[in-house]
N, C-alpha and C positions, 0 to 999 in steps of 0.2 A: 366478519368478526375473527375468524380463525387466522386471517392474514395479519390483523392487528396483533394478535397474540404471538404470531410468528415473529413479527417485528420486535416485540418486547423481548422475546427469547434471544433474538439476534443481538440486540443492543446489550442485554444483560450478560451475554457470553463474550462478545467481541469488543466491548467498550467499557469504559469506567463511568458512563453516563447513568445516573440513577433511573431505573424503570420499575414499574410494578412487577412483582413476582408472579410468574405464570408457570403452571404445572407442565413439566416436560412429558408430553405424550405424542403419539404419532399425528394426531389431528392438529395439535397446536404447533408442532414442529414442521408441518408439511411445507411451508413456504419460507422457512427461516434462511435457507441458503440463497433463495431468490432475493431476500431482503438484505443480504449481506452488503451489497454495494451502497446501501443507504448510510452505513457507517462511514464509508469513504466520502459520501456526499456531505455529511456533517463536517468531516475534517476539511473538505474543500471550502465549504461555506465559512467556517470559522477562520480559515487561512485568508480567505478573501476579505473578511471583516477586519482582520488584523492588518492586512495590506492597506486597505482604505484608511483605517485609523492611523497607521504609521505615516502615510503620506500627508494626511491632514495635519497631524501633530508636527511633522517636520516643517510644514509651511507656517505653522503658528508660532513655533519656537525660534528664538534668535540664534540658538546653537543647536544644530541638527543632532538627532539621536545617533549614538554610536552604531555603526554597521555591525559590529561584533555582537551587540546586544540584540539587534533585530534578527540576526542570523541564529543566535541561540534560541530565541523565542520560536522561530519557524522550525528549528531542529527538534525541539522538545515538544512542540504542539501535538504531533501525531501520537507520541508516547503517552502524553497526559490523557488524550481522548480515548485511546485504546487500552490504557492501563498496562501497556508493555507486553500484552499477551503474544503478539507475533514475534517480538524480540526473543522471548523465551524459546519459541520453536526454532528461531534462527540460530540461537546459541547451541541448542541441543543438536541440531543438524550439523553445525560446524564441527562439533566434537565427534559425531559419528562418522562424518566423511573423512576427517583427518586421521581417524584410527586405522584406516586401511585394513580393517578386520573383515571377516566374512559377513554375510547378510544377517545371520542370526545375532551375531555379536553387535552389529550396528543397531539393530532393532532394540537390543537390550540397553545400549547406550542412550537411545532416544527416551527410554522409559526412566532412566536414572535421574533422580531429582538433583543430583550434585552437578555443579558446573566444573568442567575440566579446563585445562590450560588453553586449549584451542577455542573453547567457547568464550573465555575471557578475551583472548587475543582477537578473535573475530568481532566481538562486540566493540572493543576499543578501536579497532581499525575502521569498523563501520561508522561509528559516531564521528571519528576524526574526519573521515572522508565526507560524510554527509554534511558536517558543519562547514568544512572548507568550500564544498560545492555551493552550499546555501549562502555562504559569505560572498561568493562571486555573483550569485543571483541578486543579493541585496545591493551590492555595489552597482549592478546594472540598473536596478530600479530606483534606488535611493541615493546613489552616489552623486558626487558633484557634477558629473557629466550627464546625469539622467534628464535634467531640465532641457538641455539642448538636444538630447536624443529623442525625446518624445514631445510631440506638438502640444498635447494637452493631457489631462487626467484620464479621459476616456480611452485614449490610445494606450496609455500605460496599463490601465486596467485590463483591456482586451489582450494585451501581450502577456499578462500574468495568468490568464485563464487556462491556456494549454498545460501549464505546470501543475495546477491543482486538479486538473482532470485525471491525472495519473492515479490519484487516490481512489477514484471510482473505477477506472479501467482495470487496475490490478485486482480489485475485489470481484469484478465481473469475471475475470479470467480464473480467479481462485475458486469461485462458486461453480463455474463451468467445469473445472477440473474435478471437483468433488462429485459432480453429477455424471461424469464420463470416464474419468481415469480409473484404472484398477486400484483397489484399496489394499494396502500392505498387510493389514491384520483384520481378523474377524472380531476385533474389539477396539476400544478407544473412541475418541470423540468423532473423528472423521467417519468411522464406520457407523456410529450412532446417527450422525447427521445425514449421511447418505442413505441409510436404511429408512429413516423417518421422512425424509423430504420427497417431494414430487420431482424425481430426477429428470424426467423428460421435460416437464414444464420449466424447471430451473435451467436446463441446457438451452432450450429455445429462447427463454426470456433473456438470459445472459448473452447469447449469440446476437440477438436482435439489438439489444441496447449497446453492446460493444460495437456493432456495425454502425449504429447511428452516431455514436460519439466519434468513432474513427472517421466517418464520412464528414462530420462537421469539422474535425481538426484538419483534415486534408483540404477541405473546401475553403476554409477561412485562413489557415496558416500554411498551406502549401507544403513546402519541403520540411518545415519543422513538424508539421502534422504527420507527414509520411515517416519521418525519423522516429517520432515518439511511438507511433503505432507499430512500426517495424521493430523497434527495440523491445516493446512489450511482448510482441508475439515471439520474438527470438528467445527471450528469457523464458517464456511459457513453454516453448519446445524444449529448451535446455532443461527446464524443470521436469518435464515428462521423462526425458532420457536419464537424468540423474536419479529420479525417484524409482523408476522401474529397474534400472541397472543395479542400484545399491540397496534398495529396500523391497523390491518386488511390487512397488506401488506407492501411493501417497499416504501420508499420515498427517496428523494435526501439526506436528513439528515441521515437516517439510512444507506444509502449506504456509506456515509463518515464515520460513526461509524464503519461499518464493515471493511473498509480498514485499519483504524488505529488499530483496535483490531487484525486483521489478521497479520499485520506487527509486532506489538509488541510481540505477542505470538510466532510467528516464531523466532523472535530475542531471546526470552527467551529460546526456544528450542535449538537454536544454542549455547547459553551460557552454558546450561546444558551439552551439548556434549563436550565443551571445558574443562569442569572440569573432565569429566570421561575419556577423551582421553589421 
């Protein structure tokens, strides 16, 4: 029962999906970080549903759907499901890192509710890059050459799976970071989540499931799987270095920054493989 309440708190905090209100206490929040990857699983499943629907609709219509429209849907889908909570942290972290100020000032910038020039610039560049990369993916799966590239629908579907697995992997790593990385402040959401959650259980749980997903990616998709796992772990290590060097540890904002960076870099890796395959 406490795990179900933890799931409700997780989705209530990290998504825009309506869930029953649950009291925030140590018992109910014990497994909330372990449940965090479930939000990524929902994004992955909805993306897969849109992928299947898009292919079926394209086959049924005499005029194919615009690739730009499909790319826009896939670009905005994670934002709609999460409510943009991670983008908020991404923007705040962009502002803080660009300030080149001392650690205390950077932490103050993270707390500031106003968006600076570098936050806006970072957000614009992020969405522009994400949209263009997604457009390349859509051309690969939905474009005029896709029918000759893929023997059947099942092959096309299986080739799309590694891309959506990133939403789960990034959240497994993020939850692992909350359970193991130093916390920058003795206050804030990350400190609250880390203090209330079963940190050892969360770390082991996330490690095991990341290992299982990574093994499946490498076993079924070989070099693409190795590249996606390697990129995720590289950004994860970079996240640790940046957070500790600039802030003395992680915060809720840096966690959001990591998620967005991990997902867009893995998307870029996938696009590179579409060009060479």
